[in-house]
N, C-alpha and C positions, 0 to 999 in steps of 0.2 A: 297571884292573879294571872290568868292566861291573857295574852295580848288580844286574841280574837274575841274576847268578851267585850272589847271596847269599840265604841262608835265615835268617829271624829267627823265634825262638820268643817270642811275647808272652804273658806271664803276668799276668793282671789279673782280680780277682774281680768288678769292676763291669762287667756285660755291655755297657752303653752305652759306657763309656770304652774297653773292649777293642775293641768294634766300630769305634769311631772311629780308634783307633791302627792296627788291621788295615787299614781302608780307606785311610788315609794311606800306609802302607808299601806296600800293593799298587799304589796310584797311582804310587809312586816305583819300581815294577818290582821290588820284593823279593818273594820267595816267603815266605809267612807261615804259621807253625803257631801255634795258639793253645791256651791252657790257662787254666782259671778258678781253679786253685789249685796249690799246690806239688806235691801228690800227682800230679795230672794231668801237670804239667810233668815230673816225674821219670820218669813212664811213657814220655813222648816221648823224653826224653834217654837213657833206657835202651835204646832201640831203635837198635842199632848201624848199621842200614840207613839211618837218617835223617841227612842231612848238615845240621848247624846251625852257622851262622857267628856268631850272636850271640843271647844271651838277654836280652830286655828284660823286667824284672819290676817290678811294684809293690812298694814296700818294705813297705807295711802289708797283707799278705795275712792272711786268717783262718787259724787253725791254725798252720801253719808260716810264719813271716814270710819276707820276701824275702831277708834275710841268711842265715837257715838254709838256704833253698832254694839260694842261691848256693854255700854250702859244700858241700852235697850234690851239686850240679850239677858242681862242680869235681872231686869224687871220681870221677864218671863220665867227665867230659871236662875233663881238667886245663888245656887251652889255651883253653877257651871264653871269649870276651869277654862280660862281663856289664854291662848297663846298668840301673841302678835308676831308676825314676821315683818321685818323692816330692813331696808337697806341703810337706815339711819338708826340702828338699834341703840347706839350710845347716846343719841340725843333726844329720843322720844321719852316722854313722861308717861310712865306706865303705873297704874295703881299697884300698891304693894302686894295685893292678893292676885295679881295677874302676872303673866310670864312673857318673856320676849326672846326671840331668836333672830340673829342678824342674818341678812341675805348678803351674799349667797351663802348657803349652808350646805354641808356635805350630807349624804344619806345617813352616815353614822351620827353626826351632830343632831339631825332631826330625830332619829330613832332614840338616842339617849335623852334628849329633851322631853319628848313625848312620854317615854317610859318613866322619867323622873316625876313628871306631873301626875301621871295616872297610877303611881304606885300605892 
């Protein structure tokens, strides 16, 4: 599968962090959609015309946290792979069919993680 066939929705409330993640993913030839909170992400996920191969979300979002967002996202798109990014990766409880990457992560770690999920 070629990387540029995949679209990733990045949900991150910190503008600078989100911009960095988006830049890295675009450098890796992914198409990237972005949202700054759960509400914005659900709006994108609710658009049936948008193909999304992976949602990468910060675990600690304001309002609706990443876990709640993931549950709602799965109601809309039951097969959607979900990757949580967290500074507390070792301590967060992630459903077995979802993935987690610890912050801070390197570009290589992010690339390898995303590719392993989308293979």
